[in-house]
C-alpha positions as CSV (number, residue, x, y, z in Angstrom):
1,X,-28.7,6.8,28.7
2,X,-26.8,3.5,28.9
3,X,-28.7,2.7,32.1
4,X,-32.0,3.2,30.3
5,X,-30.9,0.9,27.4
6,X,-30.0,-1.8,30.0
7,X,-33.4,-1.5,31.7
8,X,-35.1,-1.8,28.3
9,X,-33.1,-4.9,27.5
10,X,-34.0,-6.6,30.8
11,X,-37.7,-6.0,30.1
12,X,-37.4,-7.3,26.6
13,X,-38.1,-3.9,25.2
14,X,-36.1,-1.8,22.8
15,X,-37.7,1.4,21.7
16,X,-36.3,3.2,18.6
17,X,-34.0,5.8,20.1
18,X,-32.3,3.1,22.3
19,X,-32.1,0.7,19.4
20,X,-30.2,3.3,17.4
21,X,-27.9,3.9,20.3
22,X,-27.2,0.2,20.6
23,X,-26.3,0.0,16.9
24,X,-23.8,2.8,17.4
25,X,-22.2,1.0,20.3
26,X,-21.8,-2.3,18.5
27,X,-20.4,-0.7,15.4
28,X,-17.9,1.4,17.4
29,X,-17.6,5.0,18.2
30,X,-16.5,6.0,14.7
31,X,-17.8,5.1,11.2
32,X,-14.7,5.3,8.9
33,X,-15.5,6.8,5.5
34,X,-12.0,6.9,4.0
35,X,-9.2,4.4,4.3
36,X,-5.8,5.7,2.9
37,X,-2.8,3.5,2.7
38,X,0.8,3.8,1.8
39,X,2.1,1.4,-0.8
40,X,5.7,0.3,-0.4
41,X,6.2,-1.4,3.0
42,X,2.5,-1.3,3.7
43,X,-0.1,-2.3,1.1
44,X,2.7,-4.0,-0.9
45,X,4.3,-5.6,2.1
46,X,3.9,-9.4,1.9
47,X,5.1,-10.4,5.4
48,X,8.0,-12.4,3.9
49,X,10.5,-9.6,3.7
50,X,9.3,-8.0,0.4
51,X,8.2,-4.4,0.7
52,X,7.3,-4.0,-2.9
53,X,5.2,-7.1,-3.9
54,X,2.8,-5.6,-6.4
55,X,0.7,-8.8,-6.4
56,X,-1.9,-8.4,-3.7
57,X,-3.1,-11.5,-1.8
58,X,-6.6,-12.8,-2.3
59,X,-7.5,-12.0,1.3
60,X,-6.3,-8.4,0.9
61,X,-8.2,-7.9,-2.4
62,X,-11.3,-9.3,-0.6
63,X,-11.0,-6.9,2.3
64,X,-10.6,-3.9,0.1
65,X,-13.7,-4.9,-1.8
66,X,-15.6,-5.2,1.4
67,X,-14.6,-1.6,2.1
68,X,-15.9,-0.6,-1.3
69,X,-19.2,-2.5,-0.7
70,X,-19.7,-0.7,2.6
71,X,-19.3,2.7,0.9
72,X,-15.9,3.4,2.4
73,X,-13.6,5.2,0.1
74,X,-10.3,3.4,-0.5
75,X,-7.3,5.5,-1.6
76,X,-3.5,5.0,-1.9
77,X,-1.1,7.7,-0.6
78,X,2.3,7.0,-2.1
79,X,5.6,8.6,-2.8
80,X,5.4,7.1,-6.3
81,X,3.6,8.9,-9.1
82,X,-0.2,8.4,-9.1
83,X,-0.1,6.3,-12.3
84,X,0.7,3.3,-10.1
85,X,-2.9,3.3,-8.9
86,X,-3.8,1.4,-12.1
87,X,-1.7,-1.5,-10.9
88,X,-3.9,-1.7,-7.8
89,X,-7.2,-1.0,-9.5
90,X,-6.6,-3.9,-12.0
91,X,-6.4,-6.3,-9.1
92,X,-9.2,-5.1,-6.9
93,X,-11.7,-4.5,-9.8
94,X,-12.6,-0.9,-9.3
95,X,-11.0,2.5,-9.8
96,X,-9.4,4.2,-6.8
97,X,-8.4,7.7,-5.9
98,X,-4.7,8.4,-5.5
99,X,-2.4,10.7,-3.6
100,X,0.9,10.6,-5.6
101,X,4.4,12.0,-5.1
102,X,3.7,12.4,-1.3
103,X,0.8,14.7,-1.8
104,X,1.9,16.7,-4.8
105,X,-0.7,15.1,-7.0
106,X,-4.2,14.2,-6.1
107,X,-6.4,12.2,-8.5
108,X,-10.2,11.9,-7.8
109,X,-12.5,10.0,-10.1
110,X,-9.7,9.7,-12.6
111,X,-9.1,13.5,-12.7
112,X,-5.9,15.3,-11.6
113,X,-7.3,18.0,-9.3
114,X,-4.1,19.0,-7.4
115,X,-0.6,19.4,-8.9
116,X,2.1,21.0,-6.7
117,X,5.5,21.6,-8.4
118,X,9.0,22.8,-7.8
119,X,10.9,25.1,-10.1
120,X,13.7,23.6,-12.2
121,X,16.0,26.3,-10.8
122,X,15.6,24.7,-7.4
123,X,16.8,21.4,-8.8
124,X,19.9,23.0,-10.3
125,X,20.7,24.8,-7.1
126,X,20.2,21.6,-5.1
127,X,22.5,19.7,-7.4
128,X,25.2,22.4,-6.8
129,X,24.7,22.2,-3.0
130,X,25.0,18.4,-3.0
131,X,28.2,18.6,-5.0
132,X,29.6,20.9,-2.4
133,X,28.6,18.6,0.4
134,X,30.7,15.9,-1.2
135,X,28.8,12.6,-0.6
136,X,28.1,10.4,-3.7
137,X,24.5,10.9,-4.9
138,X,22.0,10.7,-7.7
139,X,19.0,12.9,-8.3
140,X,15.7,11.7,-9.5
141,X,12.7,13.9,-10.5
142,X,9.1,13.0,-11.2
143,X,6.5,15.2,-12.9
144,X,2.7,15.1,-13.0
145,X,2.8,13.1,-16.3
146,X,4.7,10.3,-14.5
147,X,8.0,11.1,-16.2
148,X,11.1,10.1,-14.3
149,X,14.5,11.5,-15.0
150,X,17.8,10.8,-13.3
151,X,21.2,12.5,-13.3
152,X,23.0,9.3,-14.3
153,X,20.8,7.0,-16.5
154,X,23.6,4.4,-16.3
155,X,23.5,3.9,-12.6
156,X,22.1,0.7,-11.0
157,X,19.2,2.7,-9.5
158,X,18.1,3.6,-13.1
159,X,17.8,-0.1,-13.8
160,X,15.5,-0.5,-10.8
161,X,13.1,2.2,-12.0
162,X,13.4,0.9,-15.6
163,X,12.2,-2.5,-14.3
164,X,9.3,-0.8,-12.6
165,X,8.4,0.8,-15.9
166,X,8.5,-2.5,-17.7
167,X,6.3,-4.0,-14.9
168,X,3.7,-1.3,-15.4
169,X,4.3,0.4,-12.0
170,X,5.5,3.7,-13.3
171,X,4.5,5.5,-16.6
172,X,7.8,6.8,-18.1
173,X,11.5,6.9,-17.5
174,X,13.7,8.9,-19.8
175,X,17.3,8.0,-20.7
176,X,18.2,11.6,-21.1
177,X,20.4,12.8,-18.2
178,X,18.4,15.0,-15.7
179,X,20.5,18.1,-16.1
180,X,19.8,18.0,-19.8
181,X,16.2,16.9,-19.4
182,X,15.5,19.9,-17.2
183,X,16.4,22.3,-19.9
184,X,14.0,20.8,-22.4
185,X,11.1,19.6,-20.3
186,X,7.9,21.6,-20.4
187,X,6.7,20.1,-17.1
188,X,8.2,21.1,-13.7
189,X,8.9,18.3,-11.2
190,X,6.6,17.5,-8.4
191,X,9.4,16.4,-6.2
192,X,13.1,15.7,-6.2
193,X,14.5,12.5,-4.8
194,X,18.1,12.3,-3.6
195,X,19.5,8.7,-3.9
196,X,22.3,8.0,-1.5
197,X,23.9,4.6,-0.8
198,X,25.2,5.8,2.6
199,X,25.5,9.0,4.8
200,X,21.7,9.6,4.4
201,X,21.2,11.2,7.9
202,X,24.5,13.2,7.7
203,X,23.6,14.5,4.3
204,X,20.1,15.6,5.6
205,X,21.8,17.5,8.5
206,X,24.0,19.4,6.0
207,X,21.1,20.1,3.7
208,X,18.7,21.7,6.2
209,X,20.1,25.3,5.7
210,X,19.4,24.9,2.0
211,X,15.9,23.5,2.6
212,X,15.0,26.4,4.9
213,X,16.5,29.0,2.5
214,X,14.3,27.9,-0.4
215,X,11.2,27.2,1.7
216,X,11.1,23.5,1.0
217,X,10.3,20.3,3.0
218,X,12.5,17.2,3.3
219,X,12.2,13.7,4.8
220,X,13.4,10.2,4.1
221,X,11.3,7.5,2.5
222,X,13.7,4.6,2.7
223,X,17.3,3.8,3.6
224,X,18.7,5.4,0.4
225,X,15.9,7.9,-0.5
226,X,15.7,11.6,0.6
227,X,12.6,13.4,-0.6
228,X,12.6,17.2,-1.3
229,X,9.1,18.6,-1.5
230,X,7.2,21.9,-1.9
231,X,6.6,23.4,1.6
232,X,3.7,22.0,3.5
233,X,2.8,19.4,0.9
234,X,2.6,15.9,2.2
235,X,0.3,12.9,2.3
236,X,-1.8,14.5,5.0
237,X,-2.5,17.6,2.8
238,X,-3.4,15.2,0.0
239,X,-5.9,13.4,2.2
240,X,-7.4,16.7,3.3
241,X,-8.2,17.3,-0.4
242,X,-10.2,14.0,-0.5
243,X,-11.9,15.0,2.8
244,X,-13.1,18.3,1.3
245,X,-14.2,16.6,-2.0
246,X,-16.3,13.9,-0.2
247,X,-17.3,16.0,2.8
248,X,-15.5,13.6,5.2
249,X,-14.7,14.6,8.8
250,X,-11.2,14.1,10.3
251,X,-12.4,11.4,12.7
252,X,-13.9,9.5,9.7
253,X,-10.4,8.9,8.2
254,X,-8.1,5.9,8.8
255,X,-4.5,5.9,7.6
256,X,-1.7,3.4,7.6
257,X,2.0,3.7,6.7
258,X,5.5,2.7,7.6
259,X,8.0,5.4,6.8
260,X,8.8,9.1,7.4
261,X,7.0,10.2,4.3
262,X,3.9,8.9,6.1
263,X,4.7,10.9,9.2
264,X,2.4,13.8,8.4
265,X,-0.7,11.6,7.9
266,X,0.1,9.3,10.9
267,X,0.4,12.2,13.3
268,X,-2.5,14.2,11.7
269,X,-5.3,11.6,12.0
270,X,-6.4,9.9,15.2
271,X,-7.3,6.6,13.4
272,X,-3.7,5.9,12.4
273,X,-2.0,2.5,12.0
274,X,1.7,2.0,11.7
275,X,3.4,-1.2,10.4
276,X,5.4,-3.1,13.0
277,X,8.6,-3.1,10.9
278,X,8.7,0.7,10.8
279,X,11.6,2.6,12.4
280,X,11.3,3.7,16.1
281,X,10.7,7.3,14.9
282,X,7.7,6.3,12.9
283,X,6.4,3.7,15.3
284,X,5.7,6.4,17.9
285,X,3.5,8.3,15.5
286,X,0.8,5.8,14.9
287,X,-2.0,5.1,17.4
288,X,-1.9,1.4,16.8
289,X,0.9,-0.9,15.6
290,X,-0.1,-3.7,13.2
291,X,1.7,-6.6,11.5
292,X,0.0,-6.1,8.2
293,X,-2.5,-3.8,6.4
294,X,-5.0,-6.7,6.6
295,X,-5.1,-6.3,10.3
296,X,-6.1,-2.6,10.0
297,X,-8.6,-3.3,7.2
298,X,-10.3,-6.0,9.4
299,X,-10.5,-3.6,12.4
300,X,-12.1,-0.9,10.2
301,X,-14.5,-3.5,8.8
302,X,-15.2,-4.8,12.3
303,X,-14.3,-8.4,11.6
304,X,-11.9,-10.9,13.1
305,X,-9.5,-13.4,11.7
306,X,-12.0,-16.2,12.3
307,X,-14.4,-14.4,9.9
308,X,-12.1,-14.7,6.8
């Protein structure tokens, strides 16, 4: 067929079927219909060392709006609770879908349509297991209402999350200690985060028998964060919910991330981008390494640096 197109072009002719084929060539093999991005270290990475800059650049906002104008769905896939989507929507000027708590919660058109949870009993048993292991730790839980609770509300990590609350990045943070909060809360947690200042990998090695026994999943999302999740719930499973909702095919999805909580979606989808500052374990999962999310956005949009 390509030979026939070439002959038509040489003759100055371009009949309808060949014209359609040429358009497909110039736009690329795949038309992306959904772009899902991680937040910390990806969308919020400013290139100057900050992985959590909640103020998006003008260029980034413009690129996201170009996606929207072309009818490409833009969604965040984050380990944070889904409430943080409002911080992004305020800047880009339109509401977005969100995959929160690493896939436990999925929000579409402002409605929570997926809510995977863990039993409080699992948290208590996990706490006992961590005490036996012996490394210093804190536990943090997040529920579908965006409520955060921590074993030691006086720890320095508490003040980090309290600052996020004051900044409008998370919805709620209780000062009631987690072990007490769990006895009174009517909502089960979506995920449990183990906060460790050191020995992260050694702690994970010692935890695997517990994780397998209680049919859970576990991965790290940063140097000091270990995430404990419901089995087979991750960012990829959250994206699959959006695919079914919008009738989007697998090869029409593009994803980008930088950490092990992005591993499932980076390995699941063929149009995957990984940030260059990611660890070696994550770098090998993406199909293309990029310096910033802008680079991936521009490739999906089919524009170059000279165009912006």
